[in-house]
C-alpha positions in Angstrom: 0.0 0.0 0.0 1.4 3.4 -0.9 2.3 5.7 2.1 0.0 8.6 2.7 1.3 12.1 2.8 1.7 13.5 6.4 -0.3 16.6 7.2 1.8 19.7 7.9 0.1 20.0 11.3 2.5 17.3 12.5 5.1 20.1 12.9 3.3 21.5 16.0 5.1 20.3 19.1 3.7 19.9 22.6 4.9 22.4 25.3 7.0 19.7 27.1 8.7 16.8 25.4 9.7 14.4 26.6 7.5 14.4 29.8 8.7 13.0 33.1 6.6 9.9 32.8 8.2 8.8 29.6 10.6 5.8 29.7 11.5 6.2 26.0 10.9 8.8 23.3 11.8 9.7 19.8 10.9 11.1 16.4 10.4 9.5 13.0 8.7 10.3 9.7 5.3 10.2 11.4 6.1 12.6 14.2 7.1 12.4 17.9 6.3 9.6 20.4 6.8 8.7 24.0 6.7 5.2 25.5 6.5 3.4 28.8 7.6 0.0 29.9 5.7 -2.3 32.3 7.6 -5.6 33.0 9.6 -5.0 29.8 6.4 -4.6 27.7 6.5 -1.2 25.9 3.6 0.8 24.7 4.1 4.0 22.7 2.0 7.1 22.6 1.9 9.2 19.4 1.5 13.0 19.5 -1.9 14.0 18.0 -1.5 17.7 17.1 -4.0 20.4 17.6 -6.4 21.3 14.8 -10.0 20.9 13.7 -12.2 18.6 11.6 -15.7 17.9 10.7 -17.0 15.1 12.9 -19.6 12.6 11.6 -20.5 11.7 8.1 -22.0 13.7 5.2 -25.5 12.8 4.1 -24.2 11.2 0.9 -21.7 8.8 2.5 -22.6 5.3 1.4 -24.1 3.1 4.2 -24.1 5.8 6.8 -26.5 6.0 9.8 -28.5 9.0 10.9 -26.7 8.8 14.3 -23.5 10.0 12.7 -25.0 13.5 12.3 -25.4 16.3 12.3 -21.9 16.8 10.8 -20.3 19.4 13.0 -16.9 21.2 13.5 -14.7 20.1 16.4 -11.6 22.2 17.2 -8.7 21.0 19.4 -6.9 24.0 20.8 -4.3 21.6 22.3 -2.9 18.3 21.1 -3.0 15.0 23.0 -1.3 11.6 23.1 -2.8 8.4 21.8 -1.4 4.9 21.9 -0.2 3.8 18.5 -1.9 0.4 18.9 -4.8 -1.1 20.8 -3.9 -2.4 24.2 -2.2 -5.8 23.8 -2.8 -9.0 25.8 0.7 -8.9 27.0 0.4 -5.3 28.4 -2.9 -6.2 30.0 -1.4 -9.2 31.7 1.7 -7.2 32.8 -0.5 -4.8 34.6 -3.2 -7.1 36.0 -1.6 -10.5 36.0 -4.6 -11.9 34.0 -5.6 -12.3 30.4 -9.4 -12.4 29.8 -9.1 -12.7 26.0 -10.9 -15.3 24.0 -8.1 -15.3 21.5 -5.2 -15.7 24.0 -3.8 -18.7 22.1 -3.2 -16.5 19.0 -0.4 -14.6 20.7 0.5 -11.9 23.2 0.6 -9.2 20.6 -3.0 -9.6 19.7 -5.3 -7.0 21.2 -6.9 -7.7 24.6 -10.6 -8.3 24.3 -13.5 -9.6 26.3 -13.1 -6.5 28.5 -15.9 -4.1 29.6 -15.8 -0.3 29.9 -15.5 -0.8 33.7 -12.7 -3.3 33.2 -10.9 -0.8 30.9 -11.0 1.9 33.5 -9.9 -0.3 36.3 -7.0 -1.4 34.2 -6.1 2.3 33.5 -6.2 3.1 37.2 -3.8 0.2 37.9 -1.5 1.3 35.1 -1.4 4.9 36.4 -0.5 3.6 39.8 2.5 1.8 38.3 3.7 4.7 36.1 4.0 7.9 38.0 2.7 10.9 36.2 1.3 9.0 33.2 -2.4 9.9 33.8 -3.6 7.6 31.0 -7.3 7.5 30.2 -9.8 6.5 27.5 -10.0 8.8 24.5 -13.1 10.9 23.9 -15.2 10.0 20.9 -14.1 13.2 19.2 -10.4 12.5 19.9 -10.8 9.0 18.5 -12.4 10.1 15.2 -10.0 13.0 14.8 -7.0 10.7 15.2 -8.5 7.9 13.1 -9.1 10.3 10.2 -5.6 11.9 10.5 -6.6 14.8 8.2 -8.7 12.7 5.8 -12.4 13.1 4.9 -13.1 9.7 3.2 -15.0 6.8 4.9 -11.6 5.2 5.8 -8.3 7.0 6.3 -7.0 5.0 3.3 -9.8 6.0 1.0 -13.3 5.0 -0.1 -12.8 1.3 -0.7 -12.4 -1.4 2.0 -10.9 -4.8 1.4 -9.6 -7.4 3.9 -6.0 -6.6 3.0 -6.5 -3.2 4.7 -8.4 -4.2 7.8 -9.7 -7.1 9.8 -13.5 -7.6 9.5 -16.0 -10.0 8.0 -14.8 -9.7 4.4 -17.7 -11.7 3.1 -19.9 -8.7 3.7 -18.5 -6.0 1.5 -18.8 -2.3 1.9 -20.7 -0.2 -0.7 -20.9 -3.2 -3.2 -17.1 -3.4 -3.3 -15.0 -6.6 -3.5 -15.5 -9.4 -1.0 -12.7 -11.2 0.6 -11.4 -13.2 3.6 -13.2 -13.5 6.9 -10.5 -14.4 9.4 -13.0 -15.1 12.3 -10.5 -13.9 14.9 -8.2 -11.0 15.8 -4.8 -10.3 14.3 -1.8 -8.8 15.9 -2.0 -5.1 16.6 0.5 -4.1 13.9 -0.7 -6.5 11.2 -1.8 -3.7 8.9 -0.2 -0.4 7.9 -0.5 2.6 10.3 -2.4 5.8 9.3 -0.6 9.1 8.6 -0.2 9.7 12.4 1.3 6.2 12.9 -1.8 4.7 14.5 -2.3 1.1 13.8 -5.7 -0.5 13.0 -8.1 2.2 13.8 -10.4 0.3 11.5 -11.4 -3.2 12.5 -9.9 -5.9 14.7 -11.6 -4.8 18.0 -14.0 -2.1 19.0 -12.3 0.5 21.1 -14.0 1.9 24.2 -14.3 5.7 24.5 -15.0 7.7 27.6 -18.3 9.2 26.4 -21.8 8.2 27.4 -24.0 7.2 24.5 -26.2 9.8 22.8 -28.3 8.9 19.7 -26.9 11.8 17.7 -24.6 14.8 17.9 -27.2 17.4 18.9 -25.7 19.2 21.8 -22.3 17.5 21.6 -19.2 19.4 22.8 -17.3 21.2 20.1 -13.9 21.2 21.9 -13.1 17.5 21.6 -13.9 16.7 25.3 -15.8 13.6 26.3 -19.6 13.9 26.4 -20.6 12.7 29.8 -24.0 14.5 30.2 -27.0 12.3 30.7 -27.6 9.1 32.6 -27.2 6.4 30.0 -25.5 3.1 31.1 -24.1 2.7 27.6 -20.7 3.9 26.4 -19.4 4.6 23.0 -17.3 2.1 21.0 -15.4 3.0 17.8 -13.6 1.3 14.9 -15.5 -1.9 14.1 -14.1 -5.4 14.8 -13.1 -8.8 13.2 -16.7 -9.9 13.6 -18.5 -7.0 11.9 -19.3 -6.0 8.4 -17.4 -3.3 6.4 -19.8 -0.5 7.0 -19.1 -0.6 10.7 -15.4 0.2 10.2 -16.0 3.6 8.7 -14.3 6.5 10.5 -17.7 8.1 11.4 -19.5 5.0 12.6 -20.7 5.0 16.2 -21.6 2.0 18.3 -22.5 1.5 21.9 -22.3 -1.2 24.6 -23.4 -1.4 28.2 -20.6 -0.4 30.5 -20.4 -3.9 32.0 -20.6 -5.9 28.8 -17.7 -8.2 27.9 -17.3 -9.9 24.5 -14.6 -10.9 22.1 -15.1 -7.8 20.1 -14.3 -5.1 22.7 -10.9 -3.7 23.5 -9.3 -0.4 24.2 -6.7 2.2 23.2 -5.0 4.4 25.7 -4.9 8.2 25.6 -3.4 10.9 27.9 -3.6 14.6 28.5 -4.8 17.3 28.5 -8.4 16.2 28.9 -9.6 15.4 32.5 -10.8 11.8 32.7 -13.6 12.9 35.0 -15.3 13.6 31.7 -17.3 16.7 32.6 -17.6 17.6 29.0 -17.0 21.2 29.9 -13.6 21.9 28.6 -9.9 20.8 28.5 -7.3 21.0 31.2 -4.3 23.2 30.1 -0.9 21.6 29.7 1.9 22.9 32.0 5.2 24.0 30.6 7.1 26.8 28.9 7.6 27.6 25.2 11.4 27.3 25.5 10.9 23.6 26.2 9.8 23.1 22.6 13.2 24.2 21.2 15.0 21.8 23.6 12.7 19.0 22.6 13.5 19.5 18.9 17.2 19.3 19.6 16.8 16.1 21.7 15.0 14.2 18.9 17.3 15.2 16.0 
């Protein structure tokens, strides 16, 4: 697959880099990253730069749902960090001592699944207790879609056509009358397919990824600053990305799904995020990042 062009916005650095919680850090053609180690298991977070995008799907997008509207502008005044892969079975086990996955026999670098939203947050709390200053959390729904799109406006970051050589899903159920293909009937390793222009792997397919937000049937009244939408009393939480079990239409960047916060199945996993958004999820704004502008110049020198 041909590499996508990297948006110019990737040149925008965070105020502090690397941060005190980082065990490793660097820069490559996709941008900057910071990593942590837990029992020798590394997970890297990619810098998602500030910017804006149109969240949801246009009315003429094939196989869209009404709940993906209204299409609305979301602006991120500050960037954030997002794990380059879904949480792996080996990381989950390193943190909790357990592996709840149905597909554990497939290998430790497959995504952890069979975890509820409550399980995901308990895992994050435990991880944060092990890595001082990390303050990991689930991404907001807006953060997830912004990062998935990585500057694109098509149904998938790689274009308008979906085939099983680009993502893991039920390839016997094609998207928009496109070509059919393989149905693997299981997860694949978290780096099985090419990453998007911001170096995020498998934002489409493999496992659904929990978001912080409560479920709302559409975007009427949604925050426009990228924060998690926690208003209401729904017991259902947002999931994004599609999975190995679902049809092609569910993998689109704009598609929204929901599950009860205690539900566990072999489709549901998670991807970690961190700062500046408060995980309390008030939906009222974003917490400012501490630091001085002169740190940016130092950071650039360190990663050359």
